[in-house]
N, C-alpha and C positions, 0 to 999 in steps of 0.2 A: 348663525351669528349675524347680527345686524352689521351693515357695512360701516356704520359710524364707530363700531367697537374695534374695527380692524386698523392697526397701525403697523402692519407688517411690510407693506409695499404699496407705492402709488401705482404700480402696474395693475393692481386689483381694483382700482377706483372705477366708478361708473363712467359711462360715456355722457358728456354733457348734452343737454336737450338741443342746443343749437346744432350740434353735429348730427344728431339723429334726424332733425328736421331737414338738414342739408342732404342727408342720404336719401330721404324720401323724395325730395325735389329732383335729385339726380336720377331717379329710377324711371328713366325713359330711354328710348333708343338714341344712340349717338355713335360716333365713330369709335372703333375698338382701339385698344391699347392706350397710347397717350396722345392720340390725335384729336381727342374730343375738345369741346369748347372750354370745359372747366380746367383741364390739364394745361391748355394753352394760355390760361390766365395766370399761371403760377409765376412765371418770370416777372411779369409786371407787378404782381402783388408783393413779391419779395423785394423787387427793385425799389418800390415805394417805401417799404419798411426800412431798408438799409440805406436809402438815399444814394444808390449806385446801381448801375446796370449789372444784374446778376443772371446766372442760369440756375434754375431750380427744377429738380426732378423728385417725384414721389418714389418712395420705396416702402416696403411693408415692415421693416424692422430697423432698429437702431444699429444692430450689428452690420446689416447690409449697407446702411448709410455710411457708417464709419469706414468700413473696409473698401467699399467702392471708391470712396474719396481718397483713402490712403493709397490705393492702387494707382492713382494718377500722380502721386507725389513721390513714390518710392519704387525703384526698380527691384526686380527679384534678388539682385545681388547686394541690395542696400540694407540699411538698418533704420528702424523707427525708434527714436528716443521717446520714452514715456515713463510715467511714474510706475513704481512696482505694484501699486494697487489700482492702476488704470483698468477700466472695464475691458479694453482691448487685450489686456494681459490676463486678467483674473476670470472674466466671465464671458468670453467669446469663443471658447473651445478651439483655439488655433485658427479662427477665421481670418485674421490679418495675413497670416502666412499663406492660407488657401487662396485668398483673393489676389494677393500680390505675387503669387507663384514662388514664394520662398523667402520673402524679406524677413529679417531678424528683428525681434524686439529687444532693444537695449534698455534695461530697467534702471530708473533713477529713484533716489530717496528724497523725501521732503516732508515736512510737518503738514499734517492734514491732507495728505495726498496731493499737495501742490508742488510744482517744480519751480526752480529759480534759475536765472541766468548762470549763476555760479555752478549749480549742479550740472547744467547742460554743458558748460565749458569744460568742466572736469571730465565728463564722459567723453567729450570729443578729444581732449588731450590724451586720454588713455589709449586711443586707437592710433596705431602706426599707419602712416600713409604708404602702405605697400600692398601687394596683391594677396598677402596671407591673412589679412584681417578685413572684416566687413566694415565698410565705410558708412558713417552716418549720412542719411539722405533726407530724413524728415523728423519733425518734432510734433508730438501730439499732446495736447492738454485737455483736461475736462473741466468745464465750467457750467454749473457748480461742481466741485470735485467730489470724489467718491466718499469723502467724509463731510460733505455738505458745506465746504468753504468756497466762497466766491472770489474769483480773481477780479481785481479792480482794473480799470482801463490802463493805468500806468504800469501795472504788473504785466498785462498782456503785451503792451507796447515794448517793454524791455525785452521780453522773450522774442517778440517779432523782429526787433532790431538785431538781436543776436542771430536769429534764424537767417535773416537776409545776409548778414555779414558772413555767416558760415556756409551759405548756399543750401540751407535746409528748407524743404517744404514745410509749411506750417498748417497743421490740422487742428480743428477744435471739435471735440466730442461735446455736443450740446444737448444731451439727453434731458438735462434740467437747466438749459440755457434760460428759459423763461424765469425760473426761480432766481437765477443770478442777476438778471436784469431787474427783476422786482426788488431784490435786496439792495443792489448798488444804486438804483435809480439812473444808471448810465444809459446813454443812447446806445441801441444795439450796434450801431456802426463803430462806436468807440471801443467796444469789446471784441470787434472782429476785424473787418478789413482795414479800418484806419490804424489799427494796431499791428497790421501785418498778416493777419489770418488769411489764408488762401482758399481753404475748403472747410466746410463745417457740416455736421449733422445737426438738424434743428428738430428737437424732440416734441412730439405732440401726444403720443400714447399715454405717457405718465401724467399728462396735464389735461385730460378730458377727451382725447381722441379715442378712436376705436382701434385702428390698425394702419395708421398712416404716419410716416415720418418724412422729413424733407432733407434732401442733399443739396447744399448750396455751394456754387462756385462763384467766387468774387471776380475771377477772370473767366468770362464765358467761353473763351477759346479753349481753356483747359478741359472743358466738359464735353468736347466734341466726340471723344471716344466712349464716353460713359454709357450712352444708350445701348451700345453693343455689349459692353461689359455687363450691364444690368440684365440684358436678355440672356446672355451666356450663363449668368449666375442663377437664372430661374426667377428673376424678380420683375419681369415685365408682365404685369397682369392684363388679362384680356379686357377687363372693365375698369381701367384705371381711373375713370371719372369718379368712382366712389371714393378713392383715396384723395383725389384733388378736391372733391367737395368737402371733405372733412377739414383739410388744411385751410381752404379759403374761408370756411365758416369760423375757424378759430382766429384767423387773421382779422376778420371783419370786426371793426370797432374795438380792436385790441382785446378780444376775449381771451387770447392766450396769456396776456399779461394780468388780466383780472383774475383768472383762475390761479395763476402762480402766486399772486398776492394773497389770495384766500388760503392757499396751502401754507405759505410762509407765516401768515398770522397764527395759524393753528400751531405750527412748530414753535413760534416765539412764546406762545402761552405755556406750552409744555416746558420750554427752556426755563422760563421764570420759576416754574414749580420745582424743577430739578435743582436750580441754584448752581453757583459756580463750583461748589464742592463735589457735585455729581457729574457735571458735564466734562467730557473728555476733550471737546473742541467747541469753539464758539459756534452758535447756530446762525448760519447765514443763508439758509435756503429752507428746504422742507424736510431735512433729516436732522436727527439729533442722536448723539451717542453718549451714553451715560453709564456711570458706575452703579451697579446694582447687584446685591447678593442673590444667590439662587432662591433663598427664602422670600426675599422681597419681590422678585419676579413672579414667584408662584402665587403670592398674595394678590398681585395685580391680575394674573391670569384667572384666578378664582372668581374675580369680579367680572370676567368676560372680555378682558382686553387681550388682543393678539399683537405680538411684536416679535422681533428677531433677537435670539441670543447671539451676540457678536463674538464673544470670547469669554473666558473665565472672569466672572464678575463684571461683565459688560453687556449692555443691550443696545439695540437700535430701534428708534421709533421713526416712522415715516408718515407724514401727514399728506392728505390729498386735497384736491380742489373742492371736493364735495363733502368734507368732514363737517358734521354739525358742531357748532361751537359750544352748545350746551353739553354735548358729550365730551368735547375736549376739556371743558371746565371740570367735569366730573373726574376725568382721568387726572387732570392737574391736581385736584384736591386729594385724590387717592395717593398720588406720588408724594405730596406734601405730608401725608399722614404716616408714611412708612417710618 
């Protein structure tokens, strides 16, 4: 099946040419682990992006980035507040508990997999302040959310203010952070540290990278223990320069943002074809969730399109940075003809 016919997951997208070129250029002898020249440039590159001195480390997966970050915010006896559909709850196989040595996930509800200050407050109020109950220690949100909705700067700031007042660490799962920035047009700083976020994972694999994600600490001092945690978890690669090379290539000339805009544009075209009557949620990134009968889904698959059955009468399409817009247009026409 041609890649352009796949709308199953952006994890399956190709690696963008600039990343492949950067990998080839990095293919020479240098210091092992993370002492190489490329890895040492990460702090400066991300500090320039966010307009603040940060500490940046490469890891190989989003799960590792999320959970290493959470391990600095939540003790083993604490609780991490997150949406019930959060990736750390649904798709990380208990990794948060593993990396934090036992922290609990307290699950919140919210439309479109987004949480609000009200739901966070309610969850905190339910916990008695005594030794018999796990006390909230951190808040984790995903931007864009698991249902493809993007938090605006004021929404993140409201959660950040609450987290600060409640003494909660504030973590951001940014697997599709690029798509949220592309949709909102916001400064990356306004969606993160200016709004109170302390630690984030910055996703690259879904957006044209090969196998590199970034873990960002907006307070560099908080990151001091993380190199040891990363090593202990088996995520210190001997040839880390190849991960750093990918990340730097995507930061160069805002390739990360251009790729996200391309993926978002493809999703917007499919959203227009679906129309409000089919869409389950507004399309604010590169995912869309739609009502579709089993017969309608079968008709699209017979034309060669691949996508995910989300539930009875529901499907999910995910667009990628490298999707051909002619093929997107053909799928849009096919959807309209159902």
